[in-house]
KOLVEXSE-486873 format. One record per residue: residue number from 1; x, y, z of N, C-alpha, C, CB in turn; chain. Coordinates in steps of 0.001 Angstrom, whole numbers, plus 500000, padded with zeros to 6 digits. Last residue first. Glycine has a CB too. Example, Ala and Ser with C-alpha at 12.3 -4.5 7.8 and 13.67 -1.06 7.14 Angstrom:
# residues 2
<node><k>2</k><n_u>512850</n_u><n_v>497750</n_v><n_w>507080</n_w><ca_u>513670</ca_u><ca_v>498940</ca_v><ca_w>507140</ca_w><c_u>512900</c_u><c_v>500030</c_v><c_w>507870</c_w><cb_u>514084</cb_u><cb_v>499402</cb_v><cb_w>505725</cb_w><c>A</c></node>
<node><k>1</k><n_u>513190</n_u><n_v>494310</n_v><n_w>507800</n_w><ca_u>512300</ca_u><ca_v>495500</ca_v><ca_w>507800</ca_w><c_u>513200</c_u><c_v>496700</c_v><c_w>507800</c_w><cb_u>511308</cb_u><cb_v>495527</cb_v><cb_w>509046</cb_w><c>A</c></node>
END
This chain:
# residues 72
<node><k>72</k><n_u>504829</n_u><n_v>496001</n_v><n_w>482553</n_w><ca_u>504760</ca_u><ca_v>494979</ca_v><ca_w>481501</ca_w><c_u>504859</c_u><c_v>493596</c_v><c_w>482062</c_w><cb_u>505849</cb_u><cb_v>495184</cb_v><cb_w>480485</cb_w><c>A</c></node>
<node><k>71</k><n_u>505192</n_u><n_v>497997</n_v><n_w>484379</n_w><ca_u>503902</ca_u><ca_v>497303</ca_v><ca_w>484393</ca_w><c_u>503754</c_u><c_v>496296</c_v><c_w>483268</c_w><cb_u>502786</cb_u><cb_v>498300</cb_v><cb_w>484311</cb_w><c>A</c></node>
<node><k>70</k><n_u>507646</n_u><n_v>499160</n_v><n_w>483909</n_w><ca_u>507470</ca_u><ca_v>498406</ca_v><ca_w>485153</ca_w><c_u>506160</c_u><c_v>497636</c_v><c_w>485187</c_w><cb_u>507536</cb_u><cb_v>499340</cb_v><cb_w>486337</cb_w><c>A</c></node>
<node><k>69</k><n_u>507224</n_u><n_v>500464</n_v><n_w>481436</n_w><ca_u>508183</ca_u><ca_v>499361</ca_v><ca_w>481526</ca_w><c_u>507943</c_u><c_v>498521</c_v><c_w>482782</c_w><cb_u>509620</cb_u><cb_v>499903</cb_v><cb_w>481522</cb_w><c>A</c></node>
<node><k>68</k><n_u>505339</n_u><n_v>502418</n_v><n_w>482105</n_w><ca_u>505030</ca_u><ca_v>501441</ca_v><ca_w>481069</ca_w><c_u>505943</c_u><c_v>500224</c_v><c_w>481185</c_w><cb_u>505161</cb_u><cb_v>502073</cb_v><cb_w>479679</cb_w><c>A</c></node>
<node><k>67</k><n_u>506720</n_u><n_v>503924</n_v><n_w>483991</n_w><ca_u>505499</ca_u><ca_v>503232</ca_v><ca_w>484379</ca_w><c_u>505138</c_u><c_v>502148</c_v><c_w>483376</c_w><cb_u>504350</cb_u><cb_v>504221</cb_v><cb_w>484515</cb_w><c>A</c></node>
<node><k>66</k><n_u>508805</n_u><n_v>504877</n_v><n_w>482355</n_w><ca_u>509102</ca_u><ca_v>504054</ca_v><ca_w>483532</ca_w><c_u>507875</c_u><c_v>503267</c_v><c_w>483966</c_w><cb_u>509601</cb_u><cb_v>504930</cb_v><cb_w>484690</cb_w><c>A</c></node>
<node><k>65</k><n_u>507353</n_u><n_v>506405</n_v><n_w>480500</n_w><ca_u>508125</ca_u><ca_v>505247</ca_v><ca_w>480042</ca_w><c_u>508450</c_u><c_v>504318</c_v><c_w>481210</c_w><cb_u>509423</cb_u><cb_v>505704</cb_v><cb_w>479348</cb_w><c>A</c></node>
<node><k>64</k><n_u>506336</n_u><n_v>508367</n_v><n_w>482233</n_w><ca_u>505422</ca_u><ca_v>507511</ca_v><ca_w>481485</ca_w><c_u>506132</c_u><c_v>506254</c_v><c_w>480992</c_w><cb_u>504820</cb_u><cb_v>508277</cb_v><cb_w>480302</cb_w><c>A</c></node>
<node><k>63</k><n_u>508719</n_u><n_v>509548</n_v><n_w>483046</n_w><ca_u>507875</ca_u><ca_v>508879</ca_v><ca_w>484037</ca_w><c_u>506898</c_u><c_v>507939</c_v><c_w>483346</c_w><cb_u>507111</cb_u><cb_v>509911</cb_v><cb_w>484893</cb_w><c>A</c></node>
<node><k>62</k><n_u>509560</n_u><n_v>510586</n_v><n_w>480551</n_w><ca_u>510388</ca_u><ca_v>509615</ca_v><ca_w>481271</ca_w><c_u>509578</c_u><c_v>508854</c_v><c_w>482319</c_w><cb_u>511570</cb_u><cb_v>510320</cb_v><cb_w>481938</cb_w><c>A</c></node>
<node><k>61</k><n_u>507474</n_u><n_v>512384</n_v><n_w>480005</n_w><ca_u>507699</ca_u><ca_v>511246</ca_v><ca_w>479114</ca_w><c_u>508561</c_u><c_v>510175</c_v><c_w>479785</c_w><cb_u>508361</cb_u><cb_v>511713</cb_v><cb_w>477814</cb_w><c>A</c></node>
<node><k>60</k><n_u>507885</n_u><n_v>514193</n_v><n_w>482098</n_w><ca_u>506635</ca_u><ca_v>513441</ca_v><ca_w>482025</ca_w><c_u>506789</c_u><c_v>512220</c_v><c_w>481128</c_w><cb_u>505500</cb_u><cb_v>514335</cb_v><cb_w>481512</cb_w><c>A</c></node>
<node><k>59</k><n_u>510392</n_u><n_v>515221</n_v><n_w>481357</n_w><ca_u>510228</ca_u><ca_v>514492</ca_v><ca_w>482617</ca_w><c_u>508974</c_u><c_v>513653</c_v><c_w>482630</c_w><cb_u>510203</cb_u><cb_v>515451</cb_v><cb_w>483779</cb_w><c>A</c></node>
<node><k>58</k><n_u>509665</n_u><n_v>516511</n_v><n_w>478962</n_w><ca_u>510642</ca_u><ca_v>515422</ca_v><ca_w>478951</ca_w><c_u>510534</c_u><c_v>514581</c_v><c_w>480223</c_w><cb_u>512068</cb_u><cb_v>515983</cb_v><cb_w>478804</cb_w><c>A</c></node>
<node><k>57</k><n_u>507931</n_u><n_v>518466</n_v><n_w>479976</n_w><ca_u>507425</ca_u><ca_v>517466</ca_v><ca_w>479033</ca_w><c_u>508365</c_u><c_v>516269</c_v><c_w>478979</c_w><cb_u>507256</cb_u><cb_v>518078</cb_v><cb_w>477626</cb_w><c>A</c></node>
<node><k>56</k><n_u>509744</n_u><n_v>519885</n_v><n_w>481578</n_w><ca_u>508564</ca_u><ca_v>519269</ca_v><ca_w>482185</ca_w><c_u>507988</c_u><c_v>518194</c_v><c_w>481270</c_w><cb_u>507498</cb_u><cb_v>520332</cb_v><cb_w>482492</cb_w><c>A</c></node>
<node><k>55</k><n_u>511519</n_u><n_v>520825</n_v><n_w>479660</n_w><ca_u>512007</ca_u><ca_v>519859</ca_v><ca_w>480643</ca_w><c_u>510839</c_u><c_v>519167</c_v><c_w>481343</c_w><cb_u>512912</cb_u><cb_v>520552</cb_v><cb_w>481678</cb_w><c>A</c></node>
<node><k>54</k><n_u>509804</n_u><n_v>522618</n_v><n_w>478350</n_w><ca_u>510373</ca_u><ca_v>521483</ca_v><ca_w>477620</ca_w><c_u>510895</c_u><c_v>520414</c_v><c_w>478578</c_w><cb_u>511501</cb_u><cb_v>521956</cb_v><cb_w>476698</cb_w><c>A</c></node>
<node><k>53</k><n_u>509264</n_u><n_v>524429</n_v><n_w>480451</n_w><ca_u>508193</ca_u><ca_v>523675</ca_v><ca_w>479809</ca_w><c_u>508709</c_u><c_v>522457</c_v><c_w>479069</c_w><cb_u>507437</cb_u><cb_v>524560</cb_v><cb_w>478857</cb_w><c>A</c></node>
<node><k>52</k><n_u>511821</n_u><n_v>525457</n_v><n_w>480968</n_w><ca_u>511111</ca_u><ca_v>524739</ca_v><ca_w>482015</ca_w><c_u>509982</c_u><c_v>523899</c_v><c_w>481421</c_w><cb_u>510556</cb_u><cb_v>525719</cb_v><cb_w>483056</cb_w><c>A</c></node>
<node><k>51</k><n_u>512246</n_u><n_v>526754</n_v><n_w>478534</n_w><ca_u>513121</ca_u><ca_v>525633</ca_v><ca_w>478915</ca_w><c_u>512453</c_u><c_v>524804</c_v><c_w>480003</c_w><cb_u>514505</cb_u><cb_v>526149</cb_v><cb_w>479404</cb_w><c>A</c></node>
<node><k>50</k><n_u>510250</n_u><n_v>528728</n_v><n_w>478748</n_w><ca_u>510186</ca_u><ca_v>527721</ca_v><ca_w>477678</ca_w><c_u>511051</c_u><c_v>526510</c_v><c_w>478001</c_w><cb_u>510628</cb_u><cb_v>528332</cb_v><cb_w>476342</cb_w><c>A</c></node>
<node><k>49</k><n_u>511210</n_u><n_v>530163</n_v><n_w>480948</n_w><ca_u>509897</ca_u><ca_v>529531</ca_v><ca_w>481031</ca_w><c_u>509753</c_u><c_v>528464</c_v><c_w>479953</c_w><cb_u>508781</cb_u><cb_v>530580</cb_v><cb_w>480898</cb_w><c>A</c></node>
<node><k>48</k><n_u>513629</n_u><n_v>531115</n_v><n_w>479946</n_w><ca_u>513638</ca_u><ca_v>530216</ca_v><ca_w>481103</ca_w><c_u>512312</c_u><c_v>529479</c_v><c_w>481232</c_w><cb_u>513931</cb_u><cb_v>530998</cb_v><cb_w>482389</cb_w><c>A</c></node>
<node><k>47</k><n_u>512627</n_u><n_v>532777</n_v><n_w>477876</n_w><ca_u>513504</ca_u><ca_v>531646</ca_v><ca_w>477561</ca_w><c_u>513522</c_u><c_v>530633</c_v><c_w>478708</c_w><cb_u>514936</cb_u><cb_v>532142</cb_v><cb_w>477268</cb_w><c>A</c></node>
<node><k>46</k><n_u>511214</n_u><n_v>534705</n_v><n_w>479249</n_w><ca_u>510489</ca_u><ca_v>533799</ca_v><ca_w>478359</ca_w><c_u>511332</c_u><c_v>532585</c_v><c_w>478010</c_w><cb_u>510067</cb_u><cb_v>534524</cb_v><cb_w>477084</cb_w><c>A</c></node>
<node><k>45</k><n_u>512250</n_u><n_v>534753</n_v><n_w>482694</n_w><ca_u>512324</ca_u><ca_v>535253</ca_v><ca_w>481327</ca_w><c_u>511579</c_u><c_v>534263</c_v><c_w>480442</c_w><cb_u>513816</cb_u><cb_v>535438</cb_v><cb_w>480854</cb_w><c>A</c></node>
<node><k>44</k><n_u>512226</n_u><n_v>535607</n_v><n_w>486087</n_w><ca_u>511640</ca_u><ca_v>534804</ca_v><ca_w>485012</ca_w><c_u>511811</c_u><c_v>535498</c_v><c_w>483661</c_w><cb_u>510149</cb_u><cb_v>534541</cb_v><cb_w>485289</cb_w><c>A</c></node>
<node><k>43</k><n_u>515231</n_u><n_v>535773</n_v><n_w>487986</n_w><ca_u>514124</ca_u><ca_v>536501</ca_v><ca_w>487345</ca_w><c_u>513547</c_u><c_v>535665</c_v><c_w>486202</c_w><cb_u>514605</cb_u><cb_v>537888</cb_v><cb_w>486814</cb_w><c>A</c></node>
<node><k>42</k><n_u>515819</n_u><n_v>533506</n_v><n_w>490655</n_w><ca_u>516136</ca_u><ca_v>533942</ca_v><ca_w>489300</ca_w><c_u>514961</c_u><c_v>534717</c_v><c_w>488719</c_w><cb_u>516486</cb_u><cb_v>532735</cb_v><cb_w>488404</cb_w><c>A</c></node>
<node><k>41</k><n_u>514784</n_u><n_v>532785</n_v><n_w>493117</n_w><ca_u>516061</ca_u><ca_v>533512</ca_v><ca_w>493078</ca_w><c_u>516396</c_u><c_v>534074</c_v><c_w>491696</c_w><cb_u>517177</cb_u><cb_v>532601</cb_v><cb_w>493527</cb_w><c>A</c></node>
<node><k>40</k><n_u>512020</n_u><n_v>531682</n_v><n_w>492291</n_w><ca_u>512296</ca_u><ca_v>532874</ca_v><ca_w>493092</ca_w><c_u>513685</c_u><c_v>533488</c_v><c_w>492927</c_w><cb_u>512104</cb_u><cb_v>532543</cb_v><cb_w>494502</cb_w><c>A</c></node>
<node><k>39</k><n_u>510195</n_u><n_v>530438</n_v><n_w>490490</n_w><ca_u>511632</ca_u><ca_v>530456</ca_v><ca_w>490202</ca_w><c_u>512289</c_u><c_v>531593</c_v><c_w>490983</c_w><cb_u>511894</cb_u><cb_v>530615</cb_v><cb_w>488672</cb_w><c>A</c></node>
<node><k>38</k><n_u>507612</n_u><n_v>530909</n_v><n_w>491478</n_w><ca_u>508134</ca_u><ca_v>529542</ca_v><ca_w>491422</ca_w><c_u>509644</c_u><c_v>529487</c_v><c_w>491220</c_w><cb_u>507456</cb_u><cb_v>528782</cb_v><cb_w>490313</cb_w><c>A</c></node>
<node><k>37</k><n_u>507308</n_u><n_v>533699</n_v><n_w>491192</n_w><ca_u>507233</ca_u><ca_v>533083</ca_v><ca_w>492517</ca_w><c_u>507888</c_u><c_v>531706</c_v><c_w>492505</c_w><cb_u>505769</cb_u><cb_v>532973</cb_v><cb_w>492982</cb_w><c>A</c></node>
<node><k>36</k><n_u>507594</n_u><n_v>534017</n_v><n_w>488476</n_w><ca_u>508401</ca_u><ca_v>534859</ca_v><ca_w>489351</ca_w><c_u>508408</c_u><c_v>534329</c_v><c_w>490775</c_w><cb_u>507887</cb_u><cb_v>536288</cb_v><cb_w>489332</cb_w><c>A</c></node>
<node><k>35</k><n_u>505621</n_u><n_v>532408</n_v><n_w>487514</n_w><ca_u>506984</ca_u><ca_v>531895</ca_v><ca_w>487454</ca_w><c_u>507952</c_u><c_v>532770</c_v><c_w>488242</c_w><cb_u>507439</cb_u><cb_v>531790</cb_v><cb_w>486009</cb_w><c>A</c></node>
<node><k>34</k><n_u>503524</n_u><n_v>534220</n_v><n_w>487922</n_w><ca_u>503548</ca_u><ca_v>532946</ca_v><ca_w>488642</ca_w><c_u>504950</c_u><c_v>532352</c_v><c_w>488647</c_w><cb_u>502558</cb_u><cb_v>531957</cb_v><cb_w>488016</cb_w><c>A</c></node>
<node><k>33</k><n_u>504218</n_u><n_v>536257</n_v><n_w>486115</n_w><ca_u>504170</ca_u><ca_v>536553</ca_v><ca_w>487554</ca_w><c_u>504190</c_u><c_v>535275</c_v><c_w>488390</c_w><cb_u>502916</cb_u><cb_v>537372</cb_v><cb_w>487888</cb_w><c>A</c></node>
<node><k>32</k><n_u>504092</n_u><n_v>534878</n_v><n_w>483624</n_w><ca_u>505344</ca_u><ca_v>535492</ca_v><ca_w>484065</ca_w><c_u>505326</c_u><c_v>535765</c_v><c_w>485572</c_w><cb_u>505597</cb_u><cb_v>536796</cb_v><cb_w>483295</cb_w><c>A</c></node>
<node><k>31</k><n_u>501904</n_u><n_v>533852</n_v><n_w>482397</n_w><ca_u>502397</ca_u><ca_v>533132</ca_v><ca_w>483562</ca_w><c_u>503696</c_u><c_v>533715</c_v><c_w>484110</c_w><cb_u>502600</cb_u><cb_v>531682</cb_v><cb_w>483216</cb_w><c>A</c></node>
<node><k>30</k><n_u>501479</n_u><n_v>535409</n_v><n_w>480184</n_w><ca_u>500437</ca_u><ca_v>535379</ca_v><ca_w>481209</ca_w><c_u>500922</c_u><c_v>534726</c_v><c_w>482501</c_w><cb_u>499215</cb_u><cb_v>534639</cb_v><cb_w>480687</cb_w><c>A</c></node>
<node><k>29</k><n_u>503726</n_u><n_v>534929</n_v><n_w>478607</n_w><ca_u>503535</ca_u><ca_v>536276</ca_v><ca_w>479153</ca_w><c_u>502474</c_u><c_v>536302</c_v><c_w>480249</c_w><cb_u>503147</cb_u><cb_v>537243</cb_v><cb_w>478041</cb_w><c>A</c></node>
<node><k>28</k><n_u>503478</n_u><n_v>532220</n_v><n_w>477816</n_w><ca_u>504566</ca_u><ca_v>532635</ca_v><ca_w>478720</ca_w><c_u>504345</c_u><c_v>534017</c_v><c_w>479335</c_w><cb_u>505882</cb_u><cb_v>532630</cb_v><cb_w>477973</cb_w><c>A</c></node>
<node><k>27</k><n_u>501381</n_u><n_v>530134</n_v><n_w>477018</n_w><ca_u>501146</ca_u><ca_v>531527</ca_v><ca_w>477411</ca_w><c_u>502264</c_u><c_v>532028</c_v><c_w>478319</c_w><cb_u>499785</cb_u><cb_v>531668</cb_v><cb_w>478119</cb_w><c>A</c></node>
<node><k>26</k><n_u>502640</n_u><n_v>527697</n_v><n_w>476239</n_w><ca_u>501544</ca_u><ca_v>528269</ca_v><ca_w>475451</ca_w><c_u>501364</c_u><c_v>529757</c_v><c_w>475747</c_w><cb_u>500238</cb_u><cb_v>527518</cb_v><cb_w>475735</cb_w><c>A</c></node>
<node><k>25</k><n_u>504626</n_u><n_v>527173</n_v><n_w>478114</n_w><ca_u>504954</ca_u><ca_v>527156</ca_v><ca_w>476688</ca_w><c_u>503899</c_u><c_v>527875</c_v><c_w>475860</c_w><cb_u>505105</cb_u><cb_v>525721</cb_v><cb_w>476199</cb_w><c>A</c></node>
<node><k>24</k><n_u>503201</n_u><n_v>527324</n_v><n_w>480499</n_w><ca_u>504286</ca_u><ca_v>528271</ca_v><ca_w>480257</ca_w><c_u>504718</c_u><c_v>528305</c_v><c_w>478804</c_w><cb_u>505467</cb_u><cb_v>527933</cb_v><cb_w>481123</cb_w><c>A</c></node>
<node><k>23</k><n_u>501547</n_u><n_v>525138</n_v><n_w>480145</n_w><ca_u>500949</ca_u><ca_v>526474</ca_v><ca_w>480220</ca_w><c_u>502002</c_u><c_v>527550</c_v><c_w>479990</c_w><cb_u>500266</cb_u><cb_v>526686</cb_v><cb_w>481582</cb_w><c>A</c></node>
<node><k>22</k><n_u>503468</n_u><n_v>523141</n_v><n_w>480279</n_w><ca_u>502761</ca_u><ca_v>523363</ca_v><ca_w>479012</ca_w><c_u>502097</c_u><c_v>524738</c_v><c_w>479010</c_w><cb_u>501704</cb_u><cb_v>522255</cb_v><cb_w>478775</cb_w><c>A</c></node>
<node><k>21</k><n_u>504267</n_u><n_v>523486</n_v><n_w>483001</n_w><ca_u>505223</ca_u><ca_v>523556</ca_v><ca_w>481898</ca_w><c_u>504560</c_u><c_v>523842</c_v><c_w>480568</c_w><cb_u>505994</cb_u><cb_v>522275</cb_v><cb_w>481804</cb_w><c>A</c></node>
<node><k>20</k><n_u>501948</n_u><n_v>523099</n_v><n_w>484487</n_w><ca_u>502604</ca_u><ca_v>524407</ca_v><ca_w>484523</ca_w><c_u>503596</c_u><c_v>524569</c_v><c_w>483380</c_w><cb_u>503316</cb_u><cb_v>524603</cb_v><cb_w>485856</cb_w><c>A</c></node>
<node><k>19</k><n_u>501490</n_u><n_v>520380</n_v><n_w>483739</n_w><ca_u>500476</ca_u><ca_v>521416</ca_v><ca_w>483499</ca_w><c_u>501115</c_u><c_v>522803</c_v><c_w>483488</c_w><cb_u>499367</cb_u><cb_v>521350</cb_v><cb_w>484575</cb_w><c>A</c></node>
<node><k>18</k><n_u>503823</n_u><n_v>519101</n_v><n_w>484649</n_w><ca_u>503491</ca_u><ca_v>519108</ca_v><ca_w>483224</ca_w><c_u>502485</c_u><c_v>520211</c_v><c_w>482902</c_w><cb_u>502931</cb_u><cb_v>517744</cb_v><cb_w>482798</cb_w><c>A</c></node>
<node><k>17</k><n_u>503558</n_u><n_v>519474</n_v><n_w>487389</n_w><ca_u>504710</ca_u><ca_v>520048</ca_v><ca_w>486700</ca_w><c_u>504444</c_u><c_v>520130</c_v><c_w>485205</c_w><cb_u>505976</cb_u><cb_v>519220</cb_v><cb_w>486973</cb_w><c>A</c></node>
<node><k>16</k><n_u>501287</n_u><n_v>517922</n_v><n_w>487784</n_w><ca_u>501234</ca_u><ca_v>519362</ca_v><ca_w>488060</ca_w><c_u>502387</c_u><c_v>520078</c_v><c_w>487371</c_w><cb_u>501273</cb_u><cb_v>519628</cb_v><cb_w>489579</cb_w><c>A</c></node>
<node><k>15</k><n_u>502358</n_u><n_v>515405</n_v><n_w>487103</n_w><ca_u>501262</ca_u><ca_v>515972</ca_v><ca_w>486312</ca_w><c_u>501142</c_u><c_v>517478</c_v><c_w>486537</c_w><cb_u>499936</cb_u><cb_v>515280</cb_v><cb_w>486663</cb_w><c>A</c></node>
<node><k>14</k><n_u>504259</n_u><n_v>515083</n_v><n_w>489139</n_w><ca_u>504710</ca_u><ca_v>515147</ca_v><ca_w>487746</ca_w><c_u>503619</c_u><c_v>515753</c_v><c_w>486863</c_w><cb_u>505096</cb_u><cb_v>513738</cb_v><cb_w>487232</cb_w><c>A</c></node>
<node><k>13</k><n_u>502547</n_u><n_v>514960</n_v><n_w>491339</n_w><ca_u>503545</ca_u><ca_v>516029</ca_v><ca_w>491256</ca_w><c_u>504024</c_u><c_v>516197</c_v><c_w>489820</c_w><cb_u>504739</cb_u><cb_v>515734</cb_v><cb_w>492187</cb_w><c>A</c></node>
<node><k>12</k><n_u>501137</n_u><n_v>512634</n_v><n_w>490692</n_w><ca_u>500423</ca_u><ca_v>513908</ca_v><ca_w>490806</ca_w><c_u>501381</c_u><c_v>515092</c_v><c_w>490731</c_w><cb_u>499634</cb_u><cb_v>513960</cb_v><cb_w>492116</cb_w><c>A</c></node>
<node><k>11</k><n_u>503189</n_u><n_v>510729</n_v><n_w>490807</n_w><ca_u>502519</ca_u><ca_v>510998</ca_v><ca_w>489530</ca_w><c_u>501742</c_u><c_v>512312</c_v><c_w>489568</c_w><cb_u>501575</cb_u><cb_v>509847</cb_v><cb_w>489174</cb_w><c>A</c></node>
<node><k>10</k><n_u>503807</n_u><n_v>510835</n_v><n_w>493568</n_w><ca_u>504825</ca_u><ca_v>511155</ca_v><ca_w>492570</ca_w><c_u>504179</c_u><c_v>511509</c_v><c_w>491234</c_w><cb_u>505796</cb_u><cb_v>509979</cb_v><cb_w>492396</cb_w><c>A</c></node>
<node><k>9</k><n_u>501384</n_u><n_v>509939</n_v><n_w>494654</n_w><ca_u>501858</ca_u><ca_v>511292</ca_v><ca_w>494951</ca_w><c_u>502888</c_u><c_v>511737</c_v><c_w>493924</c_w><cb_u>502458</cb_u><cb_v>511357</cb_v><cb_w>496365</cb_w><c>A</c></node>
<node><k>8</k><n_u>501361</n_u><n_v>507332</n_v><n_w>493569</n_w><ca_u>500266</ca_u><ca_v>508263</ca_v><ca_w>493312</ca_w><c_u>500715</c_u><c_v>509701</c_v><c_w>493550</c_w><cb_u>499057</cb_u><cb_v>507930</cb_v><cb_w>494197</cb_w><c>A</c></node>
<node><k>7</k><n_u>503697</n_u><n_v>506200</n_v><n_w>494609</n_w><ca_u>503547</ca_u><ca_v>506343</ca_v><ca_w>493162</ca_w><c_u>502451</c_u><c_v>507342</c_v><c_w>492815</c_w><cb_u>503241</cb_u><cb_v>504990</cb_v><cb_w>492524</cb_w><c>A</c></node>
<node><k>6</k><n_u>503063</n_u><n_v>506265</n_v><n_w>497363</n_w><ca_u>504220</ca_u><ca_v>507001</ca_v><ca_w>496858</ca_w><c_u>504087</c_u><c_v>507232</c_v><c_w>495362</c_w><cb_u>505523</cb_u><cb_v>506245</cb_v><cb_w>497167</cb_w><c>A</c></node>
<node><k>5</k><n_u>500837</n_u><n_v>504551</n_v><n_w>497387</n_w><ca_u>500701</ca_u><ca_v>505943</ca_v><ca_w>497822</ca_w><c_u>501842</c_u><c_v>506799</c_v><c_w>497291</c_w><cb_u>500655</cb_u><cb_v>506024</cb_v><cb_w>499349</cb_w><c>A</c></node>
<node><k>4</k><n_u>502032</n_u><n_v>502160</n_v><n_w>496532</n_w><ca_u>500958</ca_u><ca_v>502762</ca_v><ca_w>495746</ca_w><c_u>500794</c_u><c_v>504233</c_v><c_w>496101</c_w><cb_u>499638</cb_u><cb_v>502010</cb_v><cb_w>495971</cb_w><c>A</c></node>
<node><k>3</k><n_u>503781</n_u><n_v>501705</n_v><n_w>498634</n_w><ca_u>504337</ca_u><ca_v>501941</ca_v><ca_w>497306</ca_w><c_u>503289</c_u><c_v>502596</c_v><c_w>496407</c_w><cb_u>504837</cb_u><cb_v>500617</cb_v><cb_w>496680</cb_w><c>A</c></node>
<node><k>2</k><n_u>501996</n_u><n_v>501235</n_v><n_w>500703</n_w><ca_u>502853</ca_u><ca_v>502411</ca_v><ca_w>500763</ca_w><c_u>503446</c_u><c_v>502738</c_v><c_w>499400</c_w><cb_u>503964</cb_u><cb_v>502202</cb_v><cb_w>501777</cb_w><c>A</c></node>
<node><k>1</k><n_u>500819</n_u><n_v>498805</n_v><n_w>500000</n_w><ca_u>500000</ca_u><ca_v>500000</ca_v><ca_w>500000</ca_w><c_u>500867</c_u><c_v>501265</c_v><c_w>500000</c_w><cb_u>499066</cb_u><cb_v>499995</cb_v><cb_w>501208</cb_w><c>A</c></node>
END
C-alpha cells in the first residue's frame, strides 16, 4: 500500500509540473508573475519559462516510460 501511495503522489507532482510547463509554453507572458514566485532567486524570462516547459514534458515522458516498463 505504501508503494501505491508514493507512486500516486509522485505521479500527481509530475502531472502538476506538466500542466505548469505546458501552460508556460503556450502563454509565457500570462504566467510570468507565477513563474516569478516559482523560480524565486532567478528573474523569470520567456527563455527560462520555455526551457522549464520542455524539461517538464521530457520528465513526464520519462515517468510515462518508467510506468510502462514496470507494468509489463
